[in-house]
N, CA, C and O atoms as a GROMACS GRO file, in nm:
protein
  328
    1MET      N    1   2.930   4.604   0.133
    1MET     CA    2   3.009   4.605   0.039
    1MET      C    3   3.124   4.725   0.052
    1MET      O    4   3.152   4.795  -0.046
    2PRO      N    5   3.194   4.744   0.194
    2PRO     CA    6   3.268   4.778   0.154
    2PRO      C    7   3.403   4.795   0.099
    2PRO      O    8   3.474   4.694   0.093
    3LEU      N    9   3.476   4.969   0.038
    3LEU     CA   10   3.598   4.905  -0.032
    3LEU      C   11   3.728   4.901   0.037
    3LEU      O   12   3.841   4.887  -0.011
    4THR      N   13   3.682   4.918   0.185
    4THR     CA   14   3.817   4.982   0.241
    4THR      C   15   3.733   4.799   0.395
    4THR      O   16   3.622   4.749   0.382
    5TYR      N   17   3.813   4.768   0.480
    5TYR     CA   18   3.761   4.684   0.478
    5TYR      C   19   3.920   4.605   0.573
    5TYR      O   20   4.014   4.590   0.496
    6HIS      N   21   3.949   4.557   0.727
    6HIS     CA   22   3.948   4.426   0.814
    6HIS      C   23   3.970   4.348   0.741
    6HIS      O   24   3.923   4.359   0.628
    7GLU      N   25   4.037   4.256   0.770
    7GLU     CA   26   4.081   4.130   0.650
    7GLU      C   27   3.969   4.050   0.785
    7GLU      O   28   3.905   3.977   0.709
    8ASN      N   29   3.925   4.027   0.893
    8ASN     CA   30   3.863   3.938   0.955
    8ASN      C   31   3.746   3.998   1.026
    8ASN      O   32   3.710   3.974   1.141
    9LEU      N   33   3.671   4.110   0.906
    9LEU     CA   34   3.577   4.159   0.945
    9LEU      C   35   3.438   4.128   0.926
    9LEU      O   36   3.340   4.173   0.986
   10PHE      N   37   3.445   4.039   0.825
   10PHE     CA   38   3.300   3.952   0.786
   10PHE      C   39   3.313   3.807   0.824
   10PHE      O   40   3.214   3.734   0.829
   11THR      N   41   3.428   3.769   0.849
   11THR     CA   42   3.452   3.603   0.901
   11THR      C   43   3.254   3.532   1.005
   11THR      O   44   3.150   3.466   0.997
   12GLU      N   45   3.363   3.641   1.105
   12GLU     CA   46   3.260   3.605   1.195
   12GLU      C   47   3.052   3.645   1.092
   12GLU      O   48   2.967   3.556   1.099
   13LEU      N   49   3.033   3.726   1.046
   13LEU     CA   50   2.895   3.776   1.033
   13LEU      C   51   2.885   3.653   0.879
   13LEU      O   52   2.783   3.590   0.849
   14LEU      N   53   2.985   3.648   0.823
   14LEU     CA   54   2.967   3.478   0.720
   14LEU      C   55   2.895   3.347   0.807
   14LEU      O   56   2.830   3.250   0.771
   15SER      N   57   2.928   3.383   0.903
   15SER     CA   58   2.944   3.203   0.997
   15SER      C   59   2.781   3.215   1.027
   15SER      O   60   2.714   3.112   1.020
   16VAL      N   61   2.710   3.350   1.064
   16VAL     CA   62   2.582   3.366   1.165
   16VAL      C   63   2.501   3.337   0.988
   16VAL      O   64   2.407   3.257   0.994
   17LEU      N   65   2.525   3.380   0.876
   17LEU     CA   66   2.449   3.394   0.774
   17LEU      C   67   2.422   3.289   0.716
   17LEU      O   68   2.324   3.267   0.645
   18LYS      N   69   2.545   3.186   0.755
   18LYS     CA   70   2.525   3.072   0.666
   18LYS      C   71   2.419   3.006   0.708
   18LYS      O   72   2.341   2.953   0.629
   19ASP      N   73   2.405   3.003   0.838
   19ASP     CA   74   2.252   2.898   0.919
   19ASP      C   75   2.160   2.985   0.967
   19ASP      O   76   2.103   2.962   1.073
   20ALA      N   77   2.119   3.172   0.842
   20ALA     CA   78   2.016   3.218   0.795
   20ALA      C   79   1.932   3.125   0.716
   20ALA      O   80   1.993   3.084   0.617
   21GLY      N   81   1.808   3.077   0.728
   21GLY     CA   82   1.714   3.031   0.669
   21GLY      C   83   1.627   3.094   0.561
   21GLY      O   84   1.570   3.047   0.463
   22GLN      N   85   1.638   3.225   0.614
   22GLN     CA   86   1.524   3.350   0.523
   22GLN      C   87   1.646   3.392   0.417
   22GLN      O   88   1.628   3.408   0.297
   23LEU      N   89   1.766   3.405   0.482
   23LEU     CA   90   1.827   3.459   0.367
   23LEU      C   91   1.809   3.428   0.194
   23LEU      O   92   1.841   3.316   0.155
   24THR      N   93   1.773   3.498   0.124
   24THR     CA   94   1.730   3.472  -0.031
   24THR      C   95   1.806   3.554  -0.168
   24THR      O   96   1.810   3.528  -0.288
   25GLU      N   97   1.850   3.644  -0.100
   25GLU     CA   98   1.924   3.777  -0.154
   25GLU      C   99   2.082   3.773  -0.088
   25GLU      O  100   2.106   3.761   0.032
   26LEU      N  101   2.185   3.786  -0.200
   26LEU     CA  102   2.320   3.752  -0.116
   26LEU      C  103   2.430   3.914  -0.229
   26LEU      O  104   2.406   3.909  -0.349
   27ALA      N  105   2.491   3.984  -0.202
   27ALA     CA  106   2.584   4.012  -0.283
   27ALA      C  107   2.718   4.055  -0.234
   27ALA      O  108   2.699   4.148  -0.156
   28VAL      N  109   2.804   4.037  -0.242
   28VAL     CA  110   2.905   4.023  -0.195
   28VAL      C  111   3.002   4.134  -0.261
   28VAL      O  112   2.933   4.185  -0.348
   29ASN      N  113   3.151   4.207  -0.261
   29ASN     CA  114   3.262   4.208  -0.273
   29ASN      C  115   3.315   4.122  -0.235
   29ASN      O  116   3.265   4.029  -0.172
   30SER      N  117   3.480   4.140  -0.281
   30SER     CA  118   3.586   4.091  -0.254
   30SER      C  119   3.614   4.082  -0.019
   30SER      O  120   3.673   4.005   0.057
   31SER      N  121   3.543   4.191  -0.004
   31SER     CA  122   3.560   4.205   0.136
   31SER      C  123   3.497   4.079   0.192
   31SER      O  124   3.534   4.059   0.308
   32CYS      N  125   3.393   3.967   0.135
   32CYS     CA  126   3.412   3.875   0.134
   32CYS      C  127   3.442   3.765   0.106
   32CYS      O  128   3.424   3.663   0.174
   33MET      N  129   3.489   3.774   0.005
   33MET     CA  130   3.574   3.626  -0.110
   33MET      C  131   3.715   3.621  -0.092
   33MET      O  132   3.781   3.583  -0.188
   34ASN      N  133   3.789   3.660   0.040
   34ASN     CA  134   3.930   3.626   0.024
   34ASN      C  135   3.937   3.406   0.055
   34ASN      O  136   3.863   3.308   0.062
   35GLU      N  137   4.091   3.448   0.062
   35GLU     CA  138   4.124   3.288   0.128
   35GLU      C  139   4.053   3.233   0.259
   35GLU      O  140   4.037   3.111   0.259
   36ALA      N  141   3.998   3.314   0.391
   36ALA     CA  142   3.952   3.286   0.472
   36ALA      C  143   3.802   3.318   0.523
   36ALA      O  144   3.755   3.294   0.634
   37THR      N  145   3.735   3.383   0.402
   37THR     CA  146   3.627   3.388   0.416
   37THR      C  147   3.516   3.275   0.307
   37THR      O  148   3.411   3.212   0.322
   38ALA      N  149   3.612   3.299   0.204
   38ALA     CA  150   3.545   3.265   0.077
   38ALA      C  151   3.482   3.102   0.148
   38ALA      O  152   3.360   3.102   0.162
   39PRO      N  153   3.536   3.003   0.180
   39PRO     CA  154   3.468   2.889   0.268
   39PRO      C  155   3.332   2.875   0.316
   39PRO      O  156   3.223   2.822   0.295
   40ILE      N  157   3.414   2.969   0.410
   40ILE     CA  158   3.267   3.004   0.492
   40ILE      C  159   3.097   3.051   0.456
   40ILE      O  160   2.994   3.024   0.516
   41LEU      N  161   3.130   3.162   0.285
   41LEU     CA  162   3.073   3.239   0.212
   41LEU      C  163   2.968   3.103   0.119
   41LEU      O  164   2.851   3.097   0.081
   42ALA      N  165   3.078   3.019   0.114
   42ALA     CA  166   3.014   2.917  -0.008
   42ALA      C  167   2.961   2.804   0.103
   42ALA      O  168   2.971   2.689   0.063
   43GLU      N  169   2.930   2.814   0.180
   43GLU     CA  170   2.896   2.736   0.288
   43GLU      C  171   2.700   2.749   0.320
   43GLU      O  172   2.606   2.680   0.359
   44ILE      N  173   2.736   2.898   0.268
   44ILE     CA  174   2.593   3.004   0.283
   44ILE      C  175   2.469   2.886   0.134
   44ILE      O  176   2.499   2.855   0.019
   45CYS      N  177   2.318   2.850   0.227
   45CYS     CA  178   2.257   2.788   0.139
   45CYS      C  179   2.132   2.843   0.154
   45CYS      O  180   2.102   2.882   0.267
   46GLY      N  181   2.043   2.855   0.054
   46GLY     CA  182   1.859   2.879   0.039
   46GLY      C  183   1.918   3.014  -0.058
   46GLY      O  184   1.868   3.122  -0.027
   47ILE      N  185   2.005   3.016  -0.157
   47ILE     CA  186   1.982   3.230  -0.201
   47ILE      C  187   1.910   3.159  -0.292
   47ILE      O  188   1.933   3.046  -0.334
   48LYS      N  189   1.798   3.254  -0.326
   48LYS     CA  190   1.748   3.273  -0.467
   48LYS      C  191   1.871   3.337  -0.588
   48LYS      O  192   1.892   3.305  -0.706
   49LYS      N  193   1.917   3.409  -0.523
   49LYS     CA  194   1.941   3.554  -0.611
   49LYS      C  195   2.136   3.572  -0.525
   49LYS      O  196   2.167   3.615  -0.414
   50LEU      N  197   2.206   3.529  -0.615
   50LEU     CA  198   2.337   3.566  -0.576
   50LEU      C  199   2.452   3.641  -0.650
   50LEU      O  200   2.519   3.579  -0.732
   51THR      N  201   2.481   3.791  -0.621
   51THR     CA  202   2.586   3.865  -0.679
   51THR      C  203   2.718   3.844  -0.592
   51THR      O  204   2.729   3.833  -0.470
   52LEU      N  205   2.846   3.842  -0.729
   52LEU     CA  206   2.934   3.777  -0.649
   52LEU      C  207   3.020   3.957  -0.738
   52LEU      O  208   3.042   3.957  -0.859
   53HIS      N  209   3.052   4.076  -0.657
   53HIS     CA  210   3.136   4.180  -0.714
   53HIS      C  211   3.286   4.130  -0.728
   53HIS      O  212   3.350   4.096  -0.628
   54GLY      N  213   3.342   4.127  -0.861
   54GLY     CA  214   3.511   4.094  -0.814
   54GLY      C  215   3.538   3.987  -0.792
   54GLY      O  216   3.618   3.976  -0.699
   55PRO      N  217   3.500   3.878  -0.848
   55PRO     CA  218   3.502   3.730  -0.791
   55PRO      C  219   3.652   3.713  -0.800
   55PRO      O  220   3.722   3.744  -0.897
   56GLY      N  221   3.696   3.656  -0.677
   56GLY     CA  222   3.870   3.614  -0.724
   56GLY      C  223   3.886   3.485  -0.738
   56GLY      O  224   3.794   3.403  -0.745
   57ARG      N  225   4.037   3.455  -0.746
   57ARG     CA  226   4.058   3.283  -0.726
   57ARG      C  227   3.985   3.171  -0.657
   57ARG      O  228   3.922   3.071  -0.693
   58ALA      N  229   4.033   3.251  -0.497
   58ALA     CA  230   3.910   3.189  -0.315
   58ALA      C  231   3.829   3.145  -0.417
   58ALA      O  232   3.859   3.045  -0.482
   59ILE      N  233   3.698   3.229  -0.444
   59ILE     CA  234   3.577   3.175  -0.456
   59ILE      C  235   3.536   3.109  -0.562
   59ILE      O  236   3.444   3.027  -0.568
   60LEU      N  237   3.614   3.149  -0.657
   60LEU     CA  238   3.614   3.087  -0.764
   60LEU      C  239   3.622   2.964  -0.809
   60LEU      O  240   3.588   2.900  -0.909
   61ASN      N  241   3.671   2.949  -0.721
   61ASN     CA  242   3.752   2.767  -0.672
   61ASN      C  243   3.701   2.678  -0.630
   61ASN      O  244   3.729   2.558  -0.641
   62LEU      N  245   3.593   2.747  -0.557
   62LEU     CA  246   3.479   2.673  -0.499
   62LEU      C  247   3.327   2.708  -0.536
   62LEU      O  248   3.228   2.658  -0.482
   63LEU      N  249   3.330   2.808  -0.643
   63LEU     CA  250   3.180   2.808  -0.726
   63LEU      C  251   3.091   2.728  -0.748
   63LEU      O  252   2.970   2.739  -0.734
   64PRO      N  253   3.193   2.588  -0.807
   64PRO     CA  254   3.110   2.500  -0.900
   64PRO      C  255   3.051   2.410  -0.779
   64PRO      O  256   2.932   2.376  -0.776
   65GLY      N  257   3.162   2.367  -0.662
   65GLY     CA  258   3.073   2.263  -0.556
   65GLY      C  259   2.933   2.346  -0.490
   65GLY      O  260   2.838   2.294  -0.432
   66TRP      N  261   2.958   2.503  -0.522
   66TRP     CA  262   2.875   2.607  -0.407
   66TRP      C  263   2.741   2.562  -0.507
   66TRP      O  264   2.641   2.514  -0.454
   67LEU      N  265   2.749   2.580  -0.632
   67LEU     CA  266   2.627   2.633  -0.722
   67LEU      C  267   2.549   2.452  -0.733
   67LEU      O  268   2.437   2.447  -0.783
   68GLY      N  269   2.595   2.356  -0.698
   68GLY     CA  270   2.540   2.266  -0.719
   68GLY      C  271   2.481   2.200  -0.559
   68GLY      O  272   2.417   2.095  -0.543
   69ARG      N  273   2.518   2.277  -0.475
   69ARG     CA  274   2.440   2.302  -0.296
   69ARG      C  275   2.292   2.386  -0.360
   69ARG      O  276   2.174   2.375  -0.328
   70LEU      N  277   2.360   2.473  -0.465
   70LEU     CA  278   2.266   2.593  -0.467
   70LEU      C  279   2.161   2.570  -0.562
   70LEU      O  280   2.080   2.659  -0.585
   71SER      N  281   2.153   2.407  -0.647
   71SER     CA  282   2.076   2.403  -0.739
   71SER      C  283   1.932   2.449  -0.758
   71SER      O  284   1.882   2.507  -0.855
   72ARG      N  285   1.860   2.395  -0.606
   72ARG     CA  286   1.743   2.386  -0.548
   72ARG      C  287   1.672   2.466  -0.546
   72ARG      O  288   1.549   2.454  -0.553
   73SER      N  289   1.762   2.612  -0.530
   73SER     CA  290   1.716   2.731  -0.519
   73SER      C  291   1.732   2.860  -0.588
   73SER      O  292   1.672   2.966  -0.572
   74LEU      N  293   1.819   2.831  -0.662
   74LEU     CA  294   1.894   2.942  -0.726
   74LEU      C  295   1.847   2.929  -0.843
   74LEU      O  296   1.853   2.823  -0.906
   75THR      N  297   1.757   3.111  -0.914
   75THR     CA  298   1.753   3.137  -0.980
   75THR      C  299   1.818   3.270  -1.093
   75THR      O  300   1.800   3.304  -1.211
   76GLY      N  301   1.892   3.312  -0.988
   76GLY     CA  302   1.974   3.403  -1.045
   76GLY      C  303   2.081   3.385  -1.012
   76GLY      O  304   2.109   3.325  -0.909
   77LEU      N  305   2.182   3.442  -1.106
   77LEU     CA  306   2.331   3.454  -1.041
   77LEU      C  307   2.431   3.560  -1.151
   77LEU      O  308   2.459   3.506  -1.258
   78HIS      N  309   2.477   3.683  -1.133
   78HIS     CA  310   2.553   3.764  -1.132
   78HIS      C  311   2.694   3.757  -1.106
   78HIS      O  312   2.746   3.741  -0.996
   79LEU      N  313   2.752   3.770  -1.217
   79LEU     CA  314   2.922   3.790  -1.197
   79LEU      C  315   2.982   3.906  -1.221
   79LEU      O  316   2.982   3.930  -1.342
   80LYS      N  317   3.033   3.987  -1.158
   80LYS     CA  318   3.040   4.164  -1.196
   80LYS      C  319   3.192   4.180  -1.172
   80LYS      O  320   3.264   4.132  -1.084
   81VAL      N  321   3.217   4.253  -1.267
   81VAL     CA  322   3.393   4.305  -1.252
   81VAL      C  323   3.380   4.439  -1.243
   81VAL      O  324   3.286   4.487  -1.307
   82SER      N  325   3.449   4.513  -1.182
   82SER     CA  326   3.417   4.677  -1.203
   82SER      C  327   3.510   4.697  -1.241
   82SER      O  328   3.540   4.811  -1.275
   0.00000   0.00000   0.00000
């Protein structure tokens, strides 16, 4: 969760994570929740614990559908504002 980052730094990484079957816990900040990366992030499934630090409109608009897909696995959700 870097404070400064190149705009597309995490786009490719998130695409890989959505296919990572063993991923159970994920914590991200705004570096992974912009207009370009939020849709990719919201495709990640199977997570048990999800923490979103400073979620913006891009991810909040996708959150209801994402939570619906996570309903069988998710046991913890934390939305944090710094």
